[in-house]
N, C-alpha and C positions, 0 to 999 in steps of 0.2 A: 459457728465461728466464721464461716464463709460470708454469711450475711453481714456480720459485724465489719469484716474487712472491706466489703463493698461500700458500706455506709461511711467508713473512714476515708476511703478514696474520694467519694462524692464530696465529703466535707472539705477535703484538701483542694479539690478542683474548684469548688465554690469560693473558697478563701482566695485562691490565686486569681480567680475572675474578678472578685471585688477589688483585690489589690491592683490588678491591671487597669480596671476602670478608674480607680482613684488616681493612679499615676497619669492615665490618659487625660483625665479632667484637669489635673494640675498642670500638665504640659500644655493643654489648650488655653489655660488661663495665662501661661507665660508667653505662648507663641500661637495665638489663634489663627486659623486659616481664614484669610480675608477674601471675600468675594466682592468684586466691583462691577458696576454696570456702566460707569462713565470713566473716562481716562483722566488721570491727573499726574503730577510729577512729584509725588511724595518723597521718594528716595533721592531724586535729583536735588530737591530743595534742601534736604538734610545734609548732603555730602558737600564737603569743603575741600578746596585745594590747599593742602598743608605745606607743600614744598615751596621754598622761596624761588622766585624767578629773577630776582635782582642780579643784573650782571651776568646772567646765564645765556648760553647759546644752545639751541636745541640740537644742532648737528654735533657740536663738540661735547656738550655736557649732558645731553639726553633730556633737557627741559629748557624752555625759554619761550619768550614772546616771538612770534613769527610774522612775516609780511605775507599776507594772503594774496595769491595771484588769481585763483579761480576755484570755485567749488565744482567738481566734475559731476558728482552724483551724491547719493545719500551716505556713502562711506569712503569717498575719495576726494582729496583736494590737492591743489598745487600751491607750493610756497616758493618764495625767492630766497635763495641761500647764498647769493653772491652777485657781483656785477654781471648781468647777462646770463646768470645761471639759475635754473629753477629745479625743483624736485617734486615728485608726486608722493603723497602721503596716504596710506591706507589706515582707516580707523581700526583700532584694536577692539576685539571682543564682540564685534557685530558683523553681519553680512547682509546688507539691505538688498531687496530685489533689484534686478538689473533695469537700467533705464537708458543705456547707450548701445553697447554691442548687441543687446537683445532687450526687448521690452517685456517686463513681467508685471503682474498685478502688484500694486502699491509701489512700484519702482519710481514712477513719476512723482508720486506724493512724497515719498521719502526724500527724493532729490530736492523737491521744492522746499521741504521743511528745513533741510540742512542749509540750503542757500539763503533762506529767509533769516535764519539765526546768525550765520557766519558773515554774510555780506552786510548786515546791519550791526555787527559787533564793533565795539570800540577797541577791543583787544582780543587776540587769540593766542592761547598758549598750547604748545604741544609737549606731551610728557611721554617719554619712551619707557618700555619695560621689556626686559629679556632681549631677544634678537632685535637689532635696530632695523634690519632690512628683511623684506620677504623675498621669495624666489624670483620675483620680477624686478628686483632692484628698487622697490618702493620703500620709503620709511614707514614704520609702524608706530602708531601713537594713540594715546588718550587725548582727545580734543576738548580743551576747555575754552570757554568764551564768556565775555560779559558785555552787556549792551551799553552800559555807561560806566564811566570811571568810578562811580560810587557803588556799583553793584559788586557782589561776590562772583567769582568765576563759577560757571556751571559746566558739568561734564556732558557734552553733547552725545557721546556714545550711549550713556545711560538714559538720557532724555529720549532718545529715539526708541529705546526699548519700552519705556513707560508710555510713549505715545503710539505704541503698537505698529511702528514702521519696520521693526526688525526683531529677531530673537537673539538672545545671548548665545554666543558660540564657544566661549572659552570658560574653563572652570578654575584652573589653578593660576590666578592672577591676584594682584594686590587688592583689586576691587571685586574679586570673584563672589564673595558672600553677598554683597549688596546687589550685584547684578542678578544673582540667582533669586533673591527675594523679589526684586522688581520684575523679573521675567515671570515668575510663578504667579505673582499678584496680577500682572497685566493679562496673563493667559486666561484667568477666570472671567474676564470681560467678554472673551470671544470676539473682540474687535480687531480691526486691522489684519495683520498677518497671522493672528491667532484664530482665524476662522471666518472673518467677514469678507464678503465679496467686494472687490474694488468697484465702485459705481462708475468709474471712468475708464474701465478696461473691458475690451471685447473678449469674452471667454469662449466664444463660438469656435469650433474647429473648422468651420467652413472657410474655404479659400476663395477670395474674390478674384476672378479672372478679368483683368483689365489692362489698360495701357498707362504708361508713365504720364502722358499728357492728361488723361482723365484724372489720375491721382493728383496732379498738380492743380487742375482747375476745380476739383471737387473734394479737396482734402477735408473740408469741414463736415462732410457727410459720413466720415468714417471714425469710429471710436479708436482710441489708443489701443494698440495691440492687434488690430485687424491684420490678417495675413492676406497678401496679394500674390497672384501669380502673373508675371509679366514676361513678355518676350523682348529681349533687349540686345543692343549691339554694344560691344566693348569699344570705347573711344580712346581711353588712356588708362593706364594703371599707375597708381601711386603706392609702390610697395605692393601689399596684398589688397589694397583698396582700389576702387575703380570709379571712373566716370562712365556712366551708361546713358544711352538714349534709346528711344523706341526703335525697333528694328526697321519699321517702315513708317511713312507718314500716315497719320490718322486724322480723322475729323471728329471733333467733340463739341457738343453744345455747351456753352459756358453759362454762368448763373444769370446772365442778362438775356438769354435766349438767342445769342449770336453764335454762329458756328466758327470754330477755330480749327484750321488745318495746319499740321506741323508735327514735330517730334518733341515729346517731353524729354527732359534730361535731369539726372540726379547724380550726386556724389554718393557712392555706396561704401559704407563702412562694414568690413567683412566680419568683425566680431570673433576673431581668433579661431575660426573653424576650417573653412576650405581654403586650400592654397590656389586661389584663382589665377595668380600670375603664372603658375605652372600649367594650369589646365587650358587657358585660352591665350590667343594672341589678338592684337589690335584688329578690329573689324569683324571678329567672330560674333555670330548671333546664337543665342541660347535662351533658355527659359529658366527662371528661378523663382523661389518663393521668398518674400521679404515683408518687412514692416516699414511704416513710414514715420519718421521723426520730423515733425513740421516746426520749423523756426525755433529749434532748441538752442542750447548754448553754442553749438557748433553749426548753426544754421539748419537748413533743410537737407535731409539725407535719408537714404535707405539704410536699414539696419536689420539685424536678425536674418541674414541671408542663409537660405537652406535650399536643398534639393536642386542643385544646378544640373541641367541636362547636358547632353552632348551637343557640340556645335552643329548648327543647321547649315550644312554645306551649300544648300540652294540659296540661302539668303546672305551668307557671310560675304563680306567685301569691305574695302576701306571706307571709312566714314567721310562725309563731306563736312568741312569745318569752316564756319563763317569767318570772314576777315573784318577786323575793326581797325580803322586808322586812328591811332592814339591822339592825333592832332585835333580830332573832333570832340574829344572828351572835355567837358567843361567843369565836372565835379570830381575828377580823378577816379579813385576806386569806386565811389558811389555810383558812377555811371555804369558799372558792371553788374549792378544788382539784378537787372532784368535778364542777365545771362547766367544767373546762379545755377549750378549743376550742369552747365554745358561747357564744352571745350571750344575755345576761340583762338583765332590767329590775330594777335595784336601787333601792329607795326608802328614804326617811328617812336620807339621808346629810348630815351636818353638815360644811360646809367648815371645815377647820382650818388649812391651810397651802398656799401656792402656791409651787412651786420652779421655777426656770428653770435650764436647763443647755445647754451648747453642745458640739457634736461636729463637728470639721472645719468650723467656721463656721456650722453649722446650729443653730437654737434649738429646744429641746424643753421641754415643761412636764409636771410631775407634780404633781397636786393630791392632797393627803392629806385624806381625810374621816374622820370618826368617827361611830359610832352613839351612841345615848343612854347606853350604858354605857362609852363611851370606847374601844371597839375600833377600830383603824385599818385603813382600806382605801385603797390608792393607785389613782388613775386617771391613766393616761398619755395624753398628747395629742401625737401625732407631727406633725412639720412635713412633711406628705405632698405628693404631686405633684398632688393634686386641689384641695383647698382646706383651709386650716387654721382651727382654732377660735380665736376671739379670747378666749383664756383669761382674761386679766386683766379684760376687760370683762364676762365671763360670770359670774364667781363673786365672791361677797363672803364673807369669813371670818365665820363665825358663823351664816350662813343655811343653810337646809335644802333639799336637792335630790333629784330622782330622775333616774337616768342609765341609758341603754341602751348597753351596750358588750360587747365580747368578752372572755372570761376567758383570760388568757395567763400563762404562767410567766415570772418574772423574778427572778433570784437575789437582787437587792437590794431587792425590794418587801417591804412589810410582810406577813409570812406567806408570802413567795415567790410570791404570786399577786396579780394586779392586773387592773383593767379596762383594756383597750386600746381607745381610742376610734376609731371609724370616722370617715369624712370628714364635715365640716360641709356643710350644704346649699350648693350652688353658685348664685350669682346673676349675672345679666348685666344691667347697668344697672338694678339694682333688681328685676329680674324673676327669680323662682326657676326653676331648671331643674326641670321637672315630674317627672323621674325621681328627684329627690331628696326628694320628699314624705315618704317613710318616715323620713328623718333629722330632720325638723322637731321631733320630740318626744324626740330622744335626750338632750337636757339640758333639764330643766324645774325652775324654782324651786317649792318646796312651801310652802303657807301654814302 
C-alpha cells in the first residue's frame, strides 16, 4: 500500500510539472523574453501622444506646447512661462547620470543626446502627471518632441531609456508598463548605463595634483571625470559658488613649448554639497578636489567640489584684482573672454538698462552698461543665499560706475561674456560683517 501511495504522488508531481512547463511555454509564446545586442527605439516608435494640445497651456492645463530656453542636462530643461519669466522642468520617470554639479559616467552623453533632440525639434510638448512640482520647485513632465511638423511626437523620457542613457525610476505611472518593458529589454544589451563603461570617462580613483593654470593650458590632456587636487585662493563668492585662482603664481609650459607665468582662474560650481560661503572668507587659501567642465553650456568651470581643507593661514591674504578701463573695449562683452574665470575691476561703465527676470519664483537682475563708444557689457546680479544687491536702488540710468565682478560665459549675454556679481556686504542691525569688507567697493559710482 505504501508503494502504491508513493507511485501515486510521483504521478501527481509529474503531471503538475508537465502542466507548469506547458503554461510556461504558452506564456513565452505570448510574451517572449527578448535579448538584444544593439540598441533601437522599438517602444518609442510605437507610443503615440494621444492627448490634444490645441489651445492648452502646460502650467495651467498640465499639457501644452512650450517655448524651450535651454537644455540643462539629460533630464532637466528650462522653458519660458511668461514675459521675462522662466521655469526649470525635470523629466518624469528617469534620472540620468550627472553632468553639471558632478560628472558621472554617461552623464555627458545623456546631456548631448537630449540637447541634440530638443534643440533641433520643431515643437516640444510637456505633459504633467501627479504632482506638478518637485521639492526643488521644478515642474515635472513627460517630454514629447517632433523634429518636423509632419512627424509624430516622440517621448524623450522613454527614448533615453531605450538608448541606455538612463534607467526607469518610477513604476506607478500612466506609461509605467511600457517603460518597464523598454527598461528590461534594454537591460539585456548590457550597453550604456546597464553595464558598459563610458569610453569618454576617467574611472581612475587617482587624483591629479596640479594647478589651475596647468588645467587651463592642458585641459585636452585629461578625460572627462578626472579628479584634480588644487590649492586655491577664494576671490569672490556668488552664493555658495566661488571664483577661485591659484594660491600663488606658477610657471607652466604651454602646448607651443613657451612658458607662461601667472595664476589660473575658474568659476567653481559647488554642486549642493559643502557650504563654502560659511567655511571661508575672501582671500582664504585652501585645497580641494574637483572636476573640470571645459566649455560646456555654462562655459568653463570647476565642478564636483569635495574634500575642502582648512584655510592655510600662512598663504591667506586679499587677492590682487586687475583693472580694465571699459573705454578700451572694442567688442563689448566679447573682450572679456580672455578673463573668463577671473575677477576683474571694470571702470567707466555707463548704466544703460536694468532688466528684471524670474525663474521658478526667484528674481534676478541684469544691468546693461555701455562704454563711451557704445559697446555693451552685461552685469548679472543673482539672488543668492548670502545677501542680494539692491539693484534698483544702486544704479541710475545714465550715471557712470566701476564694478568688481567675475567674468563668466553666458550664451545670451552681450558678446557671450558678462560680469557675474559676488555677494553684497552682509549687515546685522546696521553693523557690517567684518569678513565682507572686500565687497564694500565692488560697486562704486564714478564722478
